[in-house]
C-alpha positions in Angstrom: 61.0 137.8 192.6 57.6 136.6 194.7 58.1 133.3 196.8 55.0 131.6 195.6 54.9 128.0 193.5 53.0 128.2 190.0 51.0 125.7 191.1 49.9 128.5 194.1 49.8 131.1 191.1 47.2 128.7 189.4 45.1 128.1 192.0 44.6 131.8 192.3 43.7 132.2 188.2 41.2 129.5 188.9 39.4 131.3 191.2 40.1 134.8 189.4 38.4 133.8 186.2 35.6 132.5 188.1 34.9 135.1 189.5 35.2 137.0 186.2 32.7 135.5 184.8 30.8 136.4 187.2 31.4 139.9 187.4 30.9 139.6 183.2 27.5 138.4 183.3 26.9 141.1 186.3 28.0 143.6 184.2 25.5 142.7 180.6 22.6 142.6 182.9 23.4 146.0 184.2 23.9 147.5 181.3 21.8 145.3 179.1 24.6 144.9 176.3 26.8 141.8 176.8 30.4 142.5 177.6 33.0 140.2 177.6 36.1 140.1 180.7 39.6 138.1 180.1 41.8 138.1 183.1 45.4 137.3 181.3 47.7 138.2 183.6 47.8 137.1 187.4 51.0 137.5 189.3 52.1 138.2 192.9 54.9 140.8 192.9 56.8 143.0 195.9 55.6 146.5 196.1 58.8 148.2 194.2 57.9 146.1 191.4 54.9 147.6 190.7 56.2 150.8 189.1 58.7 149.0 187.0 56.1 146.5 185.9 53.0 147.3 186.0 52.6 151.5 186.1 54.6 154.5 186.7 54.6 156.0 189.9 53.7 159.2 188.6 50.4 158.5 186.7 47.3 160.0 187.3 44.9 157.4 187.9 41.0 156.8 188.9 41.7 154.3 192.1 38.8 152.8 193.8 39.6 151.5 197.9 37.8 148.6 199.1 38.6 147.1 202.5 37.6 143.4 202.9 37.0 142.0 206.5 36.9 138.3 207.5 39.6 135.9 207.0 41.1 137.3 204.0 41.4 140.5 205.0 43.3 143.7 203.3 42.4 146.2 200.4 41.5 146.3 196.9 42.5 148.6 194.7 41.1 149.0 191.2 42.7 152.0 189.2 42.1 153.7 185.7 44.5 155.4 183.8 42.2 158.7 182.9 41.2 157.3 179.7 40.1 153.8 180.5 38.0 155.9 183.0 36.3 157.5 180.3 36.0 154.7 178.5 34.5 152.5 180.9 32.2 154.9 182.7 30.5 155.2 178.9 30.2 151.5 178.7 28.9 151.6 182.2 26.4 154.5 181.8 23.0 154.3 179.1 22.9 155.6 176.0 22.0 159.4 175.4 23.3 160.0 179.1 25.8 162.9 179.3 29.3 161.8 181.0 29.6 164.4 183.7 32.3 163.8 186.8 29.9 162.6 189.3 28.3 160.0 187.0 32.0 158.9 185.6 33.2 158.5 189.6 29.3 156.7 190.4 30.0 154.0 187.8 33.6 153.4 188.2 32.9 153.0 191.7 29.8 150.2 190.9 32.0 148.5 188.5 34.4 148.4 191.1 32.3 147.0 193.7 31.1 144.4 191.0 34.3 143.3 190.5 35.1 142.7 194.5 32.2 141.3 195.3 32.5 138.6 192.1 35.8 137.5 193.4 34.7 137.4 196.9 31.8 135.5 196.1 33.9 132.8 193.8 36.6 132.4 196.8 33.8 132.1 199.5 31.9 129.5 197.9 34.9 127.6 197.1 36.6 127.3 200.4 33.7 128.5 202.5 34.6 131.5 204.2 33.0 134.5 205.0 34.3 137.9 203.1 33.1 141.3 203.4 33.3 143.9 201.9 33.3 148.0 202.4 32.1 150.8 200.6 33.9 151.2 197.9 36.2 154.9 197.8 37.7 156.6 194.9 40.2 159.3 194.7 42.2 161.1 191.4 45.8 161.2 192.1 49.2 159.8 191.2 49.6 155.6 191.5 52.8 156.2 193.1 50.9 158.2 195.7 48.2 156.2 196.0 49.8 153.1 196.7 52.4 154.5 199.3 49.5 156.0 201.0 47.6 152.7 201.5 50.7 150.8 202.8 51.5 153.9 205.4 48.3 153.8 206.4 47.7 150.6 207.5 51.3 149.2 208.4 50.5 145.7 208.9 50.0 144.9 205.5 52.0 142.8 203.5 54.8 143.6 201.0 53.4 141.1 198.5 50.5 142.7 196.0 48.5 140.5 193.8 47.7 141.4 190.7 45.1 141.5 188.7 45.0 142.4 185.1 41.1 142.9 183.3 40.3 142.8 179.8 36.8 144.0 179.4 35.4 143.5 175.5 32.2 145.8 174.9 31.2 147.0 171.1 34.2 145.9 169.7 36.6 147.7 171.7 39.5 146.4 174.5 39.5 148.5 177.6 42.4 147.5 180.2 41.9 147.7 183.8 43.6 146.4 186.7 42.8 145.0 190.0 45.3 145.2 193.1 44.8 142.6 196.1 47.3 144.4 199.4 46.8 141.5 202.1 47.5 141.5 205.8 50.4 139.5 206.6 49.9 135.9 206.1 46.8 136.3 204.4 47.8 134.1 200.7 49.5 132.0 202.8 46.4 131.1 204.6 44.7 131.1 201.1 46.7 128.5 199.8 46.8 126.4 203.0 42.9 127.0 202.5 43.3 125.8 198.9 45.5 122.6 199.7 48.6 123.8 197.2 
């Protein structure tokens, strides 16, 4: 159970939905096809709760990590099971292009980059802060191993993880994906203080 109030979660939802709208517009422009995106789940939960409520630790995923630098430092993790990775890669690639492993990795990294920067831009504009993202890095491994390695690599990150579930609607199909934000200690509190909740 997290220590944040419903009003604070609602404030995060507002920013995430603005970012999601920007992301859907950017993806639609990139692939020249209409894409809708909704964010049906936004929660802040403890590290251990991830495996109980979101995804089992032995699930193999395509995972893109992006470092955030600035007033809201932390790591974004965009994680997809293999089936979702294939579907989303097909959406991102032009018709008639064969889906090789290299192209699938490239297209997933591009999508993660669009999502992360759309959310960062929404936060930056609302709060008038400067946030930068690193070049995305993709790995394929068990979900638990990836989460553990992120926490072990930089031990000042907080126990709370911001969970954003993304639903993409393209050509009548729904594709689910999860975006995680692992903040440095105190970042979420600073964000809520800046919003005024």
